[in-house]
C-alpha positions in Angstrom: -19.0 -12.0 4.1 -15.5 -11.6 5.9 -14.9 -15.3 4.9 -15.5 -14.5 1.1 -13.1 -11.5 1.3 -10.6 -13.7 2.9 -11.0 -16.3 0.3 -10.6 -13.6 -2.5 -7.5 -12.1 -0.7 -5.9 -15.4 -0.4 -6.6 -16.1 -4.3 -4.6 -12.9 -4.9 -2.0 -13.8 -2.7 -1.4 -17.1 -4.2 -1.4 -15.8 -7.6 1.3 -13.0 -6.6 3.3 -15.9 -5.0 3.2 -18.0 -8.1 4.4 -15.2 -10.3 7.1 -14.2 -8.0 8.5 -17.7 -7.5 8.4 -18.3 -11.3 10.4 -15.0 -12.0 12.6 -15.3 -8.9 11.1 -12.1 -7.4 10.9 -11.6 -3.6 7.9 -10.1 -2.0 7.1 -9.4 1.7 3.9 -9.7 3.6 3.6 -6.4 5.0 1.4 -4.4 7.6 -1.7 -6.1 9.0 -0.9 -9.1 6.7 2.3 -9.7 8.4 0.8 -9.2 11.6 -1.8 -12.0 10.5 1.2 -14.3 9.5 3.0 -13.9 12.8 -0.1 -13.8 15.3 -2.7 -15.9 13.7 -1.0 -17.9 11.0 -3.2 -16.4 8.4 -5.7 -13.4 8.0 -6.6 -11.3 11.3 -10.0 -12.5 11.7 -11.5 -9.0 11.1 -9.0 -7.7 8.5 -10.4 -7.0 4.9 -7.4 -6.2 2.8 -3.8 -7.4 2.0 -0.5 -5.5 2.1 2.6 -6.6 0.3 6.1 -4.9 0.1 9.0 -5.2 -2.4 12.4 -4.2 -2.4 12.7 -1.7 -5.3 14.5 -3.9 -7.7 11.8 -6.7 -7.1 9.1 -4.0 -7.2 10.0 -3.0 -10.7 10.2 -6.4 -12.1 6.9 -7.5 -10.6 5.2 -4.4 -12.2 6.8 -5.4 -15.2 5.8 -9.0 -15.7 2.5 -9.2 -13.5 0.1 -7.6 -16.0 0.9 -10.3 -18.3 0.9 -13.2 -15.7 -2.0 -12.4 -13.6 -5.0 -14.7 -14.0 -8.2 -13.6 -15.6 -10.2 -11.6 -13.1 -7.1 -9.7 -11.8 -5.2 -6.8 -12.9 -3.0 -4.1 -11.9 -4.2 -0.5 -10.9 -1.5 1.9 -11.7 -1.9 5.5 -10.0 -0.2 7.4 -12.5 -2.3 5.9 -15.5 -5.5 6.2 -13.7 -7.9 8.5 -15.6 -5.1 9.4 -17.8 -2.9 10.3 -15.0 -4.9 13.4 -14.0 -6.3 12.3 -10.5 -4.7 11.3 -7.3 -5.7 8.7 -4.7 -2.5 7.4 -3.5 1.0 6.6 -4.9 0.3 2.9 -4.4 -0.1 0.4 -7.1 -3.0 -2.3 -6.3 -4.0 -5.6 -7.5 -7.7 -5.5 -8.3 -10.2 -8.2 -7.8 -12.7 -7.6 -10.4 -15.5 -9.5 -9.2 -16.2 -7.5 -6.2 -17.6 -4.2 -5.1 -17.2 -2.3 -2.0 -20.2 -0.1 -2.2 -22.8 1.2 -4.5 -21.7 3.5 -7.4 -21.4 7.2 -6.0 -19.8 10.4 -7.4 -16.5 9.5 -5.7 -16.3 5.8 -7.1 -17.0 7.3 -10.7 -14.4 9.9 -10.3 -11.9 7.2 -10.2 -13.5 5.3 -13.0 -14.9 2.6 -10.5 -11.5 0.9 -10.3 -11.1 1.5 -6.7 -14.4 0.3 -5.8 -13.2 -3.3 -5.8 -11.2 -5.5 -3.4 -7.6 -4.4 -3.8 -4.0 -5.7 -2.5 -1.7 -2.5 -2.0 1.9 -3.0 -3.5 4.2 -1.0 -1.3 8.0 -0.3 -2.3 11.1 -0.3 0.0 13.6 2.5 -1.2 17.0 3.1 0.3 17.2 6.2 2.7 19.8 8.3 3.7 22.0 7.4 6.5 22.1 10.5 8.7 19.3 11.4 10.8 18.9 14.9 9.2 19.2 13.8 5.9 16.5 11.1 6.4 14.3 14.1 7.7 14.7 16.0 4.7 14.0 13.1 2.3 10.9 12.2 4.2 9.9 16.0 4.4 10.1 16.1 0.6 8.0 13.0 0.3 5.3 14.5 2.4 5.3 17.9 0.5 4.8 16.0 -2.8 2.0 13.9 -1.2 0.5 17.2 0.1 0.4 18.7 -3.3 -1.0 15.5 -4.9 -4.0 15.8 -2.5 -5.0 18.9 -4.6 -6.0 16.4 -7.4 -8.1 14.2 -5.0 -12.0 13.7 -5.6 -12.6 15.9 -2.5 -9.9 17.3 0.4 -11.9 17.4 3.6 -9.7 19.9 5.8 -12.1 19.1 8.7 -10.1 15.7 9.2 -7.0 17.6 10.2 -6.3 19.8 13.4 -4.2 22.7 14.0 -1.1 23.3 12.1 -1.5 20.3 10.1 -4.8 21.6 8.8 -2.9 24.7 7.4 -0.1 22.7 6.0 -2.4 20.5 4.1 -4.3 23.5 2.9 -1.2 25.3 1.7 0.2 22.2 0.1 -2.9 21.5 -1.8 -3.3 25.0 -3.1 0.2 24.8 -4.4 -0.4 21.5 -6.0 -3.3 23.1 -8.1 -0.5 25.1 -10.0 0.9 21.8 -11.2 -0.3 18.9 -13.3 -0.6 15.6 -11.6 1.5 13.8 -14.3 4.3 16.3 -13.3 3.8 15.5 -9.4 3.8 11.7 -10.2 7.1 12.3 -12.0 8.5 14.2 -8.9 7.4 11.4 -6.6 9.3 8.9 -8.7 12.4 10.8 -8.5 12.2 11.7 -5.0 11.4 8.3 -3.8 14.8 6.9 -5.3 17.0 10.1 -4.4 19.3 8.2 -2.1 19.5 4.9 -4.1 22.9 3.7 -4.6 22.9 0.0 -3.3 25.0 0.8 -0.3 22.3 2.4 2.0 21.8 0.2 5.3 18.2 1.7 5.9 15.0 1.2 4.0 11.7 3.2 4.2 8.3 2.6 2.6 8.4 5.4 0.2 4.9 5.1 -1.3 3.1 4.7 2.3 0.7 7.6 3.1 2.4 10.4 5.1 1.7 9.3 8.5 3.7 6.2 8.0 6.3 7.3 5.6 8.6 8.4 8.2 9.4 4.9 9.5 12.8 3.3 8.7 14.1 -0.3 9.1 17.5 -2.0 8.6 17.8 -3.4 5.2 19.0 -6.5 6.9 15.6 -6.8 8.6 13.8 -7.0 5.2 15.9 -10.3 4.0 13.7 -12.8 2.9 12.2 -15.7 5.2 9.0 -17.6 5.1 6.0 -18.3 7.3 2.9 -20.2 7.3 -0.1 -18.2 6.1 -3.7 -19.9 5.7 -1.6 -23.3 5.1 0.7 -21.9 2.6 4.2 -20.8 2.9 4.4 -17.0 2.3 7.5 -14.8 1.9 8.1 -12.4 5.0 10.9 -10.2 6.2 13.5 -12.2 8.0 13.5 -10.0 11.1 9.6 -9.5 11.1 9.7 -8.5 14.8 11.9 -5.3 14.1 9.6 -4.4 11.2 6.4 -4.9 13.0 7.6 -3.0 16.0 8.8 0.0 14.0 5.5 0.3 12.6 3.0 -0.8 15.3 4.8 -1.0 18.7 3.2 -3.8 20.5 1.6 -5.8 17.5 1.1 -9.0 19.4 -1.9 -7.5 21.5 -5.1 -7.3 19.7 -7.1 -3.9 19.6 -10.3 -3.5 21.8 -13.1 -5.5 20.6 -15.0 -2.3 19.2 -11.8 -1.7 16.9 -11.8 -5.5 15.6 -13.8 -4.2 12.6 -13.3 -4.1 8.5 -11.8 -0.6 7.6 -11.7 -0.9 4.0 -15.2 -1.3 2.7 -18.9 -1.1 4.3 -19.9 -4.9 4.5 -23.4 -3.6 5.4 -23.7 -1.6 2.1 -26.3 -3.2 -0.1 -23.7 -2.8 -2.9 -20.9 -4.8 -1.4 -20.3 -8.1 -2.8 -17.6 -10.6 -3.6 -17.9 -13.3 -6.1 -15.6 -15.9 -7.5 -12.8 -15.1 -9.7 
């Protein structure tokens, strides 16, 4: 099954690459997909998803042209348009591979209109962040507060996943989030993500990462475009991929223990899991 997932994800990657080269848009392989390029010259053998990142200007351009350019069988899921913009999963747009399913339909998949019950490629954005450490912390805190409020609009908020002060923080923010519509929170998130944008900042951060990763910053210079081989194709990557991956993962060249070398974005043993051809 993992081979079918890799085949489908490669189809999406090649389509993104085609569109970006056609429209002079730069993307970056990101997160585990970038590790795969560096460590395996392709997918991490057990990885079941794809992560891409864009500088803000390229991100906006891609989201504008891709809906018209993507081949049949693919479409973009926009978080702020899902279910009328009144529900929350995360702030990350995704390219959906339609002829797939992660699990049998259930109450949670139905809550999101079955859109997220497919193989998806995450589209992250790199925004400018303030130079000073205190200003950076305040900007990141703002993003975390907004995320916490948005969690009030998820299918289910399981506070048992959090410990100590974190549980209290999440509970308070989610309670506050219930006082505001998700549409308003989406507007706040978009404004906050770009709050320091002026074209002159030297540091970037992944503004629509989940909260436990949003604190990471990298030099803008490290995210200049380069290319590496990925499954026999040339794909765009950060020029200083070592700095980027070290910031995110630390020792990224050492694989995890065998027991952790498993797919994490779907239950391959579920009778409802399937991946067909586009």
